[in-house]
GUTIFI-198564 format. One record per atom (N, C-alpha, C, O): residue in one letter; x, y, z. Coordinates in steps of 0.02 Angstrom, whole numbers, plus 32768, in hexadecimal, padded with zeros to 4 digits. Layout:
REM GUTIFI-198564
AXYZ/...
REM end
This chain:
REM GUTIFI-198564
MB2A923F9A961/MB28023CFA98E/MB24723B0A966/MB22623D2A93E/SB23B2370A972/SB207234DA94E/SB1C42357A970/SB1BF2357A9AD/MB190235EA947/MB14D236AA961/MB12F2329A97C/MB13522F5A95B/PB110232BA9B7/PB0EC22EFA9CF/PB0B522DAA99F/PB09E2301A976/QB0A1229CA9A4/QB06B2281A97A/QB02A22A5A988/QB01622ACA9C2/LB00922BDA954/LAFC822DFA95C/LAF8F22ADA954/LAF8E2286A925/GAF6122AEA983/GAF262284A97F/GAEE722ABA98E/GAEEA22E8A999/FAEAE2289A98E/FAE6F22ABA99D/FAE482284A9D1/FAE4F2247A9D7/MAE1E22A8A9F5/MADF22289AA26/MADB72269AA02/MAD94228AA9DB/QADAC2229AA0F/QAD752206A9EF/QAD34222DA9F9/QAD262246AA2F/GAD0D2231A9C3/GACCF2258A9C5/GACD4229BA9A2/GACA222B8A98F/RAD1322B4A999/RAD1B22F5A979/RAD1122F1A92D/RAD102325A90C/LAD0922B4A912/LACF822ADA8CB/LACAF2297A8C2/LAC9D227DA88E/SAC8722A3A8F6/SAC402292A8F4/SAC1722CCA90E/SAC3022F8A931/SABD722CBA8FD/SABA922FFA917/SABA022F6A962/SABA522BFA97C/QAB93232DA984/QAB88232BA9CC/QAB482303A9DC/QAB172306A9B7/LAB4A22DFAA14/LAB1022BAAA2C/LAAF422DEAA69/LAB1722EAAA99/DAAB322EEAA66/DAA91230FAA9E/DAAB5234FAAB4/DAAB42360AAF0/GAAD52371AA86/GAAF523B0AA96/GAB3623AAAABD/GAB5223DDAAD2/KAB4F236DAAC7/KAB8C2363AAEE/KABC92371AAC2/KABCC235CAA88/IABF92396AADF/IAC3523A4AAB9/IAC5F2366AAB0/IAC862360AA80/QAC582336AADE/QAC8022F8AAD9/QAC5A22BDAAF6/QAC4122C0AB2E/CAC552288AACF/CAC3A2248AAE7/CAC4A2214AAB2/CAC5E2225AA7A/FAC4121D4AAC3/FAC4F21A0AA93/FAC1E21A6AA58/FABE121AAAA63/PAC3721A7AA1A/PAC0D21B2A9DF/PABEB2171A9C8/PABFD2155A994/WABB9215BA9ED/WAB9A211AA9DF/WAB842111A996/WAB9320DDA979/PAB622142A976/PAB4A2135A932/PAB812134A8FD/PAB76211CA8C5/NABBC214EA90E/NABEE215DA8DA/NAC342144A8EA/NAC632155A8C6/WAC3B211CA91F/WAC80210FA937/WACAA20E9A904/WACE620F5A8FE/QAC8B20BBA8DF/QACB22096A8AD/QACCA20C4A874/QAD0220BEA85C/KAC9E20F2A85F/KACAD211EA826/KACE6214FA836/KAD072168A809/EACF1215DA877/EAD26218CA888/EAD6B2171A873/EAD982199A866/FAD732130A871/FADB42114A85D/FADC52127A815/FADFB213FA807/SAD96211BA7E7/SADA3212AA7A1/SADA92175A796/SADD2218CA76D/EAD81219CA7B9/EAD8321E5A7B2/EADC62200A7CB/EADE3222DA7AC/AADDE21E6A803/AAE1F21FCA81D/AAE5721ECA7ED/AAE842214A7E2/NAE5321B0A7D0/NAE86219DA79F/NAE8421CAA762/NAEB821DBA746/RAE4821DDA74D/RAE3F2207A712/RAE62224AA71B/RAE802265A6EC/IAE5E2267A758/IAE7C22A8A764/IAEC122A2A783/IAEDF22D4A799/KAEDC2264A783/KAF202257A798/KAF2E2268A7E1/KAF632281A7F2/IAEFD2259A80C/IAF09225BA854/IAF032213A86C/IAECD21F6A86D/NAF3B21F7A87E/NAF3E21AFA889/NAF442199A8D2/NAF572161A8E0/TAF3321C8A8FF/TAF3321B7A946/TAEF121CEA964/TAEDB2206A959/MAED221A2A98B/MAE9121AFA9AB/MAE9621A2A9F6/MAEB52171AA0B/EAE7721CDAA1D/EAE6E21BEAA64/EAE2621A8AA6E/EADF721CEAA60/WAE1D216CAA88/WADDB214FAA92/WADB72174AACA/WADD72192AAF5/TAD742172AACA/TAD4C2190AB00/TAD1F215BAB1F/TAD05212FAAFE/LAD172161AB61/LACF02130AB86/LACC42154ABB9/LACDD2176ABE6/DAC82214DABB2/DAC52216CABDF/DAC392139AC12/DAC3E20FDAC08/HAC1E2153AC49/HAC012127AC7C/HABC12106AC63/HABB320CBAC6F/EAB99212DAC3F/EAB5C2112AC21/EAB6E20DEABEC/EAB9620ECABC0/RAB5020A4ABF0/RAB5C206DABC1/RABA62057ABC1/RABC02041AB8E/LABC5205FABFA/LAC0D2051AC00/LAC20200DABE3/LAC4D2008ABBA/NABFD1FD9ABFA/NAC111F95ABE7/NABFB1F81ABA1/NAC0B1F4AAB8A/LABD71FAEAB7E/LABC51FA2AB39/LABF51FC4AB09/LABF31FB7AACC/NAC1F1FF1AB23/NAC502012AAF8/NAC7B1FDCAAD7/NAC911FADAAF8/PAC881FE2AA96/PACAD1FADAA72/PACEF1F9AAA92/PAD031F5FAA8F/IAD111FC9AAB0/IAD521FB9AACC/IAD4D1F8DAB0A/IAD7E1F6FAB20/MAD101F88AB25/MAD051F60AB62/MACEE1F19AB52/MACE41EF2AB80/TACE51F08AB13/TACCC1EC6AB01/TACFD1EA2AAD3/TAD231EC3AAAE/TACFC1E61AAD4/TAD291E3AAAA9/TAD1B1E47AA5F/TAD491E53AA38/NACDB1E44AA4D/NACC91E50AA07/NACD91E97A9F2/NACEF1EA3A9BA/GACCE1EC6AA1F/GACDC1F0CAA10/GAD261F17AA04/GAD391F3BA9D5/RAD501EFAAA2E/RAD981F02AA26/RADB01EE2A9E5/RADDE1EFCA9C4/TAD911EAAA9D2/TADA21E8BA992/TAD931EBAA958/TADBB1EC1A92A/EAD581EDAA95B/EAD461F0AA926/EAD741F46A926/EAD871F5EA8F1/IAD851F5EA961/IADB31F97A966/IADF61F86A945/IAE121FAEA920/TAE101F4AA953/TAE501F35A937/TAE4C1F34A8EB/TAE7B1F4AA8C9/KAE161F19A8CF/KAE0F1F16A887/KAE0D1F5CA869/KAE2E1F69A836/LADE71F89A888/LADE21FCDA86F/LAE251FF2A875/LAE3A2017A848/RAE461FE7A8AC/RAE872006A8B8/RAEBA1FF1A883/RAEDF201BA868/EAEBB1FB1A875/EAEEB1F98A844/EAED81FADA7FC/EAF041FBEA7D5/KAE981FACA7ED/KAE821FBEA7AA/KAE912007A79A/KAEA62018A762/HAE862033A7CB/HAE8C207BA7BF/HAECC2099A7DD/HAED520D6A7DB/HAEF6206FA7F8/HAF382085A812/HAF3020BAA849/HAF5020EEA848/IAF0520ABA879/IAEF820D8A8B1/IAF1320B9A8F2/IAF03207FA902/SAF3A20DEA916/SAF5220C7A957/SAF2520E3A98E/SAF0B211BA988/IAF1D20BEA9C4/IAEF520D4A9FE/IAF2020CCAA3D/IAF18209BAA61/PAF4D20FBAA49/PAF7A20F4AA82/PAF5D2109AAC5/PAF7A20FAAAF9/SAF23212BAAC3/SAF082145AB02/SAEBC2143AB02/SAE9B2140AACE/LAEA12145AB3E/LAE582146AB48/LAE492179AB7E/LAE69217AABB2/TAE1721A4AB72/TAE0321D3ABA5/TADC521BAABC8/TAD9121AFABA8/GADCA21B0AC09/GAD942192AC31/GAD6621C7AC4E/GAD6921D6AC8A/DAD3B21E3AC24/DAD092212AC3F/DACDC21F1AC72/DACBD2212AC9C/CACD921AEAC6F/CACB12188ACA0/CACC92195ACE7/CACA12195AD16/FAD0A21A1ACF1/FAD2521ADAD34/FAD0E21F1AD4F/FAD0621FAAD8B/MAD042220AD21/MACEC2262AD34/MACA12261AD3F/MAC872283AD6B/QAC7E223AAD16/QAC352236AD1B/QAC1E220FAD59/QABE7221CAD73/AAC4721E0AD70/AAC3621B8ADAC/AAC7621ACADD4/AAC912175ADD3/PAC8F21E0ADF6/PACCF21DAAE1A/PACC921ACAE57/PAC9F21B8AE83/FACF22178AE5A/FACEC2148AE91/FACFC2167AED4/FACE32150AF07/FAD26219AAED5/FAD3B21B8AF14/FAD0621E7AF31/FAD0F2202AF68/KACCF21F1AF0D/KAC972218AF27/KAC5A21ECAF34/KAC252206AF47/SAC6021ABAF29/SAC27217EAF2C/SAC22215CAF70/SAC51215BAF97/SABE7213EAF7D/SABDE2116AFB9/SAC0B20D8AFB4/SAC2520C8AF7F/KAC1420B6AFEC/KAC42207DAFED/KAC2D2047AFBC/KAC57202BAF99/DABEC2037AFB9/DABD42004AF8B/DABE02019AF42/DABF71FF1AF1A/QABCF2057AF33/QABDA2070AEEF/QAC242071AEDE/QAC382063AEA5/RAC4C2082AF0F/RAC952086AF04/RACB02042AEEF/RACD9203DAEC1/TAC99200EAF10/TACB01FCAAEFF/TACA01FBAAEB6/TACCA1F9EAE92/EAC631FCBAEA0/EAC501FBEAE5B/EAC791FE7AE2A/EAC8F1FCEADF6/LAC842027AE3A/LACA92053AE0D/LACF3203FAE08/LAD122046ADD4/LAD0E2026AE3F/LAD54200FAE3E/LAD5A1FCEAE16/LAD8D1FC2ADF5/TAD271FA5AE1A/TAD251F68ADF0/TAD241F7CADA6/TAD461F5EAD7D/NACFB1FAFAD97/NACF91FC9AD52/NAD3E1FE2AD3C/NAD531FD6AD04/LAD602005AD6A/LADA12020AD5A/LADD21FE8AD47/LADF81FEEAD16/KADD21FB3AD6D/KADFF1F7BAD5D/KADEC1F5CAD19/KAE181F48ACF3/SADAC1F58AD0B/SAD961F3EACCA/SADAD1F6BAC91/SADBF1F52AC5B/IADAB1FACAC9C/IADC11FDCAC69/IAE0C1FD4AC5D/IAE231FD5AC24/IAE331FCEAC92/IAE7B1FC4AC8B/IAE891F84AC64/IAEB41F83AC38/EAE651F4FAC75/EAE6D1F0FAC52/EAE5C1F17AC08/EAE801EFEABDD/SAE261F3AABF9/SAE111F44ABB4/SAE441F6EAB8E/SAE531F61AB54/CAE5F1FA2ABAF/CAE931FCAAB8F/CAECF1F9EAB7D/CAEEA1FA3AB46/SAEE31F74ABAB/SAF1C1F48AB9F/SAF0F1F1AAB63/SAF3A1F12AB39/LAED41EFDAB61/LAEC21ECFAB2A/LAEBF1EF4AAE7/LAECE1ED7AAB3/AAEAC1F34AAE9/AAEA71F5CAAAC/AAEE81F81AA9C/AAEEA1FA8AA6C/EAF1C1F75AAC3/EAF5D1F94AABA/EAF5B1FE0AAC2/EAF802005AAA2/VAF2E1FF7AAEE/VAF2B203DAB00/VAF582047AB3D/VAF4E2027AB71/KAF892073AB37/KAFBD2078AB6A/KAFB020ACABA0/KAFCA20A6ABD7/IAF8620DFAB8F/IAF7B2116ABBF/IAF30211DABCB/IAF092123AB9D/LAF1D211DAC0B/LAED82126AC20/LAED3216AAC42/LAEEB2174AC7A/VAEB3219AAC20/VAEAC21DEAC3B/VAE7521DEAC6F/VAE3D21C9AC62/FAE8521F6ACAB/FAE5821F5ACE4/FAE48223DACF7/FAE6F225DAD1B/PAE0F2258ACE0/PADFE229EACEF/PADEB22A7AD39/PADBF2285AD53/VAE0C22D7AD58/VADFC22EBAD9D/VADE82334AD99/VAE072360ADB7/VADB32341AD71/VAD9B2384AD63/VAD4E2384AD62/VAD2F234FAD62/DAD3123C0AD62/DACE923C7AD5D/DACC6239CAD92/DACD423A3ADCD/EAC98236FAD7D/EAC752346ADAE/EACA42317ADD3/EAC9422FFAE0A/GACDE230BADB6/GAD0F22DFADD6/GAD452305ADFA/GAD7922E8AE0B/SAD3B2345AE07/SAD6D236CAE2A/SAD702358AE73/SAD3D234BAE93/VADAD2355AE8E/VADB72344AED5/VADA52381AEFF/VADC023B8AEF6/EAD782377AF2E/EAD5E23B0AF56/EAD7223ADAF9F/EAD6E23E1AFC2/TAD862374AFB8/TAD98236DAFFF/TADD82344B006/TADEB2320AFD9/QADF72349B041/QAE322320B04F/QAE1F22D6B051/QAE4722ACB03E/EADE322C7B06A/EADCD2281B06C/EADC82264B025/EADDF222CB019/QADAB228AAFF7/QADA62273AFB2/QADEC2268AF94/QADF72237AF71/EAE192296AFA2/EAE5D228FAF88/EAE7F2251AFA4/EAEA4222EAF81/AAE732243AFE4/AAE922209B003/AAE7721C8AFE6/AAE9D2199AFDA/IAE3521C6AFD9/IAE17218AAFBB/IAE332180AF74/IAE462148AF62/LAE3421B6AF4D/LAE4E21B2AF09/LAE952198AF09/LAEA6216BAEE2/TAEBF21B5AF34/TAF0621A2AF36/TAF0F215AAF4C/TAF332134AF2C/DAEEF2147AF82/DAEF72104AF9E/DAEE020CEAF6C/DAF03209CAF62/EAEA620D9AF4E/EAE8B20A5AF21/EAEB5209EAEE2/EAEC12066AECB/LAECC20D6AEC6/LAEF320D1AE89/LAF3A20B8AE96/LAF552092AE6D/LAF5820CBAECE/LAF9920AEAEE0/LAF932063AEE8/LAFC2203EAED9/GAF5A204CAF00/GAF4E2004AF08/GAF4C1FDFAEC6/GAF501FA2AEC5/LAF442004AE8E/LAF421FE5AE4C/LAF851FE8AE28/LAF8A1FD4ADED/SAFB92000AE49/SAFFA2009AE29/SB0141FC9AE0A/SB02A1FCAADD0/NB0131F93AE2F/NB02D1F54AE14/NB0031F3AADDA/NB01D1F20ADA9/FAFC01F43ADE0/FAF931F2DADAA/FAFA11F55AD6A/FAFA21F39AD34/LAFAA1F96AD71/LAFBA1FC0AD37/LAFFC1FABAD17/LB0021FA7ACDA/RB02D1F9EAD41/RB06E1F89AD26/RB0671F46AD01/RB0841F3DACCC/LB0421F18AD1E/LB0371ED6ACFF/LB0151EDDACBC/LB0251EB9AC8D/KAFE61F0CACB6/KAFBF1F15AC79/KAFDF1F47AC48/KAFC51F53AC12/AB0181F64AC5C/AB03C1F94AC32/AB0101FCFAC1F/AB0101FE6ABE6/VAFEA1FE8AC50/VAFBF2023AC47/VAFD42058AC79/VAFE12049ACB3/QAFD62096AC63/QAFE420CFAC8F/QAFA520F9AC98/QAF7F2103AC68/IAF9A2112ACD4/IAF642142ACE1/IAF822188ACDC/IAFB62197ACFA/AAF6121B4ACB5/AAF7521FAACAE/AAF3F2226ACCD/AAF072229ACB3/FAF502247AD04/FAF1F2272AD26/FAF1622B3ACFF/FAF4722D5ACEF/EAED822C4ACF0/EAEC72307ACD7/EAEA5232BAD11/EAE6C231BAD23/SAEC8235BAD2E/SAEB22377AD6E/SAEAB23C3AD6A/SAECC23E4AD42/DAE7E23DDAD94/DAE772426AD9A/DAE9E2441ADD6/DAE96247BADE8/FAEC92418ADF4/FAEF42430AE2A/FAF212468AE11/FAF362469ADD7/AAF302497AE3D/AAF6124CAAE2E/AAFA524A8AE24/AAFB02471AE3C/PAFD324C9AE00/PB01224A9ADED/PB0392488AE26/PB04E244FAE21/QB04324ACAE5D/QB06A2490AE94/QB0462454AEB3/QB0662423AEC5/KB0042458AEBA/KAFDF2421AED8/KAFE123E4AEAB/KAFE923ACAEC3/LAFDA23EEAE69/LAFDD23B6AE3B/LB0232397AE3C/LB02A235AAE38/GB05723C0AE42/GB09A23A7AE46/GB0A4237AAE83/GB0C32345AE7E/KB08B2390AEBC/KB0902368AEF9/KB0652329AEF5/KB07822F4AF0E/FB02B2330AED5/FAFFD22F7AECF/FB01D22BFAEA5/FB01C2285AEB9/IB03822D1AE6B/IB052229DAE3E/IB091227DAE5A/IB0A22244AE48/EB0B422A0AE87/EB0F02283AEA6/EB0DF2246AED1/EB10B221DAEDE/RB0A12240AEE7/RB08E2206AF10/RB08821C6AEE8/RB0872190AF04/FB08621CCAEA6/FB0782193AE7B/FB0B6217FAE55/FB0DB21AAAE3D/PB0C3213EAE4D/PB0FE2128AE28/PB0F9213BADDE/PB0C52131ADBE/SB12F2155ADC3/SB12E216EAD7E/SB1252136AD4B/SB1112143AD12/EB13420F8AD5E/EB12C20C1AD2F/EB0E320B8AD1B/EB0D420A3ACE3/SB0B520C8AD49/SB06E20BAAD3D/SB04220F8AD3E/SB00620F3AD2F/FB05C2131AD50/FB033216EAD56/FB05721ABAD3A/FB09421B2AD40/GB03121D6AD1B/GB04C2214AD01/GB0152249ACFE/GAFE12242AD1E/VB021227DACD8/VAFF322B6ACD2/VAFDD22BDAC8A/VB00522B8AC5C/NAF9C22C8AC80/NAF8222DDAC40/NAF7B2329AC43/NAF532343AC69/YAFA1234CAC1A/YAFA02395AC1A/YAF6D23AEABE8/YAF71239DABAD/DAF3E23D5ABFF/DAF0923F1ABD4/DAF16243CABCC/DAF0F2462ABFB/TAF282450AB8F/TAF3B2496AB83/TAF0224C6AB91/TAF0D24FCABAD/GAEC524B4AB7D/GAE8C24E0AB86/GAE7824E7ABCF/GAE69251FABE5/NAE7724B0ABF4/NAE6424B3AC3A/NAE9524DEAC62/NAE812505AC8D/SAED624D8AC53/SAF082500AC76/SAF00254AAC65/SAF072575AC90/AAEF32558AC25/AAEEB259EAC10/AAEAD25BDAC30/AAEAE25F6AC45/AAE762596AC33/AAE3825AFAC50/AAE4125BEAC9A/AAE2225ECACB5/AAE6C2597ACBB/AAE7925A1AD03/AAEAB25D9AD0F/AAEB525EEAD48/GAECC25F0ACDA/GAEFD2626ACE1/GAF40260FACFB/GAF672638AD15/YAF4F25CEACF4/YAF8F25B5AD0D/YAFC825C8ACDE/YAFBF25CFACA2/SB00325D0ACFB/SB03F25E0ACD5/SB060259FACBC/SB0722575ACE5/PB0682597AC7A/PB089255AAC62/PB0CE2550AC80/PB0E22518AC8E/AB0F42586AC8A/AB1372580ACA6/AB1342562ACEC/AB15C2536ACFE/EB1042579AD14/EB0FD255EAD58/EB0E52515AD55/EB0FE24EBAD7A/EB0B52507AD29/EB09A24C4AD24/EB0D22492AD13/EB0D8245EAD33/FB0F924A2ACE1/FB12B2472ACCA/FB167246DACFA/FB18A243BACFC/TB17124A2AD21/TB1A3249DAD57/TB18B246CAD8C/TB1B32447ADA8/CB14A246CAD9A/CB12E2442ADCF/CB12423F9ADBB/CB12E23CCADE4/FB10F23EEAD7C/FB0FF23A8AD6A/FB10F2397AD21/FB0F82363AD09/GB13423C1ACFF/GB13F23B7ACB7/GB15C2374ACA5/GB1492358AC71/RB1882359ACCC/RB1A82319ACBC/RB17822DEACC5/RB18722A6ACB0/RB13E22EAACE3/RB10D22B5ACEC/RB0D622B6ACB7/RB0A9228CACBA/VB0D822E4AC88/VB0A522E8AC53/VB0B022AFAC21/VB0E722A8AC05/IB07C2286AC17/IB082224DABE9/IB04F2250ABB1/IB0502227AB83/NB0212280ABB3/NAFEF2289AB7E/NAFD822D1AB80/NAFD622F1ABB5/VAFC722EDAB45/VAFB22333AB42/VAF722339AB1A/VAF6C231FAAE2/HAF41235DAB37/HAF042370AB13/HAF0D23B8AAFC/HAF1C23E5AB24/LAF0323C3AABC/LAF082407AAA0/LAEC32424AA95/LAE9A2409AA70/KAEB6245CAAB7/KAE7A2483AAA9/KAE8624CAAAC0/KAEB724D8AAE2/DAE5924F6AAAD/DAE5D253DAAC0/DAE1F254FAAE8/DADE8253AAAD7/RAE292575AB1D/RADF0258CAB46/RADFA25D5AB59/RAE3325EDAB5E/IADC325F7AB63/IADC5263BAB7C/IADD72639ABC6/IADC4260BABEA/LADFB266BABDD/LAE0C2670AC24/LADCB266FAC4D/LADA2269CAC47/GADC4263DAC76/GAD882635AC9F/GAD4B261FAC79/GAD132620AC93/GAD55260AAC39/GAD1A25FAAC10/GAD2025B9ABE9/GAD46258CABFC/NACFB25B5ABB3/NACF12577AB8E/NAD25256BAB57/NAD4F2596AB49/TAD202531AB38/TAD4A251EAB00/TAD362546AAC3/TACFB254EAAB4/VAD692560AA9F/VAD5E2587AA62/VAD8E256CAA2C/VADBC2547AA3C/PAD83257FA9ED/PADB22569A9B9/PADFA257DA9C8/PAE0625AFA9EA/FAE282555A9B0/FAE702562A9BC/FAE8125A9A9A5/FAE7125BEA96E/GAEA325CDA9D2/GAEB82611A9C2/GAE892647A9DB/GAE9A2682A9DA/DAE4D2634A9F3/DAE1C2664AA0A/DAE1A266BAA56/DADF42694AA70/GAE412644AA79/GAE3E2644AAC2/GAE7F265AAAE3/GAEA7267EAAC5/AAE882644AB21/AAEC0265BAB4A/AAEFD262DAB47/AAF30263CAB66/TAEF825F5AB24/TAF3025C6AB21/TAF6925E3AAF8/TAF6025F7AABE/NAFA425E6AB16/NAFE025FBAAF2/NB00425BCAADB/NB03025A1AAFE/FAFF125A4AAA0/FB00B2564AA88/FB0562564AA81/FB0772532AA91/EB073259AAA68/EB0BB259BAA5E/EB0E02596AAA0/EB1132574AAA5/TB0C725B8AAD3/TB0E725B3AB15/TB0E2256CAB30/TB1122551AB4B/VB0A7254DAB29/VB09D2509AB40/VB0CC24D9AB1B/VB0EB24AEAB39/FB0D024E1AAD9/FB0FB24B4AAB1/FB14424BDAAC5/FB16A248CAAC6/DB15824FAAAD3/DB19C2507AAE9/DB1AA24E3AB2B/DB1E024C6AB35/QB17A24E6AB58/QB18224C4AB99/QB1852478AB90/QB1AD2457ABB0/LB15A245DAB66/LB15A2415AB59/LB19C2400AB3B/LB1B823CCAB4D/NB1B62427AB0D/NB1F52417AAEE/NB22E2418AB21/NB25B23EEAB1F/SB22B2447AB4F/SB25F244CAB82/SB25E2410ABB1/SB29123FFABCF/CB22423F0ABB6/CB21E23B3ABE0/CB2292374ABB7/CB220233CABD0/DB23C237DAB77/DB2492344AB4B/DB20C2317AB43/DB21122DAAB44/YB1D12337AB3D/YB1932311AB36/YB19222EAAAF5/YB1A22304AAC0/RB18122A9AAFB/RB180227DAAC0/RB13D2259AAB8/RB1392227AA94/GB1092272AAD9/GB0C82252AAD4/GB0A0226EAA9A/GB0BD2288AA6A/NB05E2267AA9D/NB032227CAA67/NB01022BFAA76/NB00C22D3AAB0/FAFF922E0AA42/FAFCD2319AA46/FAF882302AA2E/FAF8122ECA9F5/IAF552307AA59/IAF1122F3AA46/IAEE62331AA3F/IAEDB2357AA6E/LAECD233CAA02/LAEA32376A9F4/LAE5E236EAA14/LAE3A233EAA06/QAE4C239DAA3E/QAE0D239BAA63/QADEC23E0AA5E/QADD223FAAA8F/GADED23FBAA22/GADD72440AA19/GAD8B2449AA18/GAD652419AA1D/AAD772488AA11/AAD302499AA0C/AAD112476A9D0/AAD32246BA99D/RACD12466A9D6/RACAF2440A9A1/RACA0246CA964/RAC9A24A9A96A/AAC99244CA92B/AAC88246FA8ED/AAC412489A8F0/AAC122463A8FE/LAC3824CAA8E4/LABF624E7A8E5/LABD024D8A8A4/LAB9224D9A8A3/DABF524CAA86E/DABD624BDA82D/DABD02473A81E/DABBE245FA7E7/NABE02449A851/NABDC2400A84A/NAC1123E3A81C/NAC0F23A8A80A/NAC41240CA807/NAC7823F4A7DE/NACB223E2A80D/NACE22408A814/HACAC23A9A82C/HACDA2395A862/HAD20238AA848/HAD51239CA869/AAD26236BA80E/AAD68235DA7F2/AAD8D239DA7E2/AADC923A3A7F1/AAD6B23CDA7C4/AAD8B240DA7B2/AADA22432A7F1/AADD82450A7F2/TAD7A242FA825/TAD8C2450A864/TADCB2430A881/TADF82454A897/LADCD23EEA883/LAE0923CCA89C/LAE4623DEA872/LAE7C23E9A88E/CAE3E23E1A831/CAE7723F2A806/CAE902439A813/CAECC2446A811/RAE622467A821/RAE7724ABA833/RAE9F24ABA874/RAED124CEA87A/YAE892483A8A4/YAEAE247EA8E3/YAEF32460A8D8/YAF242477A8F7/VAEF8242EA8AE/VAF392410A89E/VAF682445A881/VAFA2244AA896/SAF4F246DA852/SAF7824A1A834/SAF8E24D4A867/SAFC724EBA867/FAF6024E7A894/FAF702518A8C8/FAFA724FDA8F5/FAFD72521A904/VAFA024BFA90C/VAFD124A2A939/VB015249AA916/VB04924A9A934/NB0142484A8D8/NB053247DA8B3/NB07824BFA8AD/NB0B524C2A8B4/QB05324F5A8A1/QB0722537A89A/QB08F254EA8DD/QB0C62569A8DF/CB06A2544A913/CB0842556A955/CB0C32530A966/CB0F3254CA981/WB0C324F0A956/WB0FE24C6A964/WB13924DEA93A/WB17224E0A952/KB12C24EFA8FB/KB1612508A8CF/KB17D254AA8EA/KB1BA2555A8E7/NB1522575A903/NB16925B5A91F/NB19725ABA95A/NB1C925CDA961/VB185257AA984/VB1B0256BA9BE/VB1F32550A9A7/VB2282563A9C1/GB1F12524A975/GB22F2506A95C/GB25D253AA93D/GB29B2533A941/SB241256DA91E/SB26A25A0A8FD/SB28E25CDA92F/SB2BE25F0A91E/KB27725CCA96E/KB29525F6A9A2/KB2CD25D3A9C7/KB2F525F3A9EA/TB2D22590A9BF/TB303256AA9E5/TB3442562A9BD/TB3742543A9D6/
REM end
């Protein structure tokens, strides 16, 4: 079995800003392209925050031009974008006026992804963006289903990253057409919640179109790969059984010694070994 393409979450090759584990790396975003190429990781998942949303390079014509030049120079592909902005300002929890503005932003983001040739838009429905009521779920579902034709026209798919239990997530994703919607599977979030990979992939495995790789303690925070509750080999076995052909995006714990490249390289080695172990059993 061939290993999916390994990539990294934008910002993981830069120092943390304001103590945040993840945010757009404003001071260093251009340099991450050359650094990724140096360590031979040639896939990046872009990050987009609500703060300074419309100033993010991917949202501007000049910014996208610069991204294209950097991508071509350093041989970096950007197949996906994680929209932390949706979690930071969830439209389905906002007032009607705010919702209109946030939905307008969402369409602009889809348009920008299309122009930048980003095919998958990860939509976190976790933490501050977690669905808490039936009304919120109904708003989320109705508004996003209303964008189905627009997504198809722009050749962009939304991948839900959700904290729903396996059966609920399976029923939730069934409401959405597979052409434009799928699931972003986060190994660490599932492990922290204590979910069974076998049950998860039975419920929605065929709808997984993007994977975030990280390790977390059961009921706790992100830790270095191998130190938490994530059973990577079991997850990889389940993904293989579903014939997964998408990407693996490294979203691991941050480097404590500020040696971000070395930390990413250790994670790559760890993942490669786990994948090899699974392959040797088949």
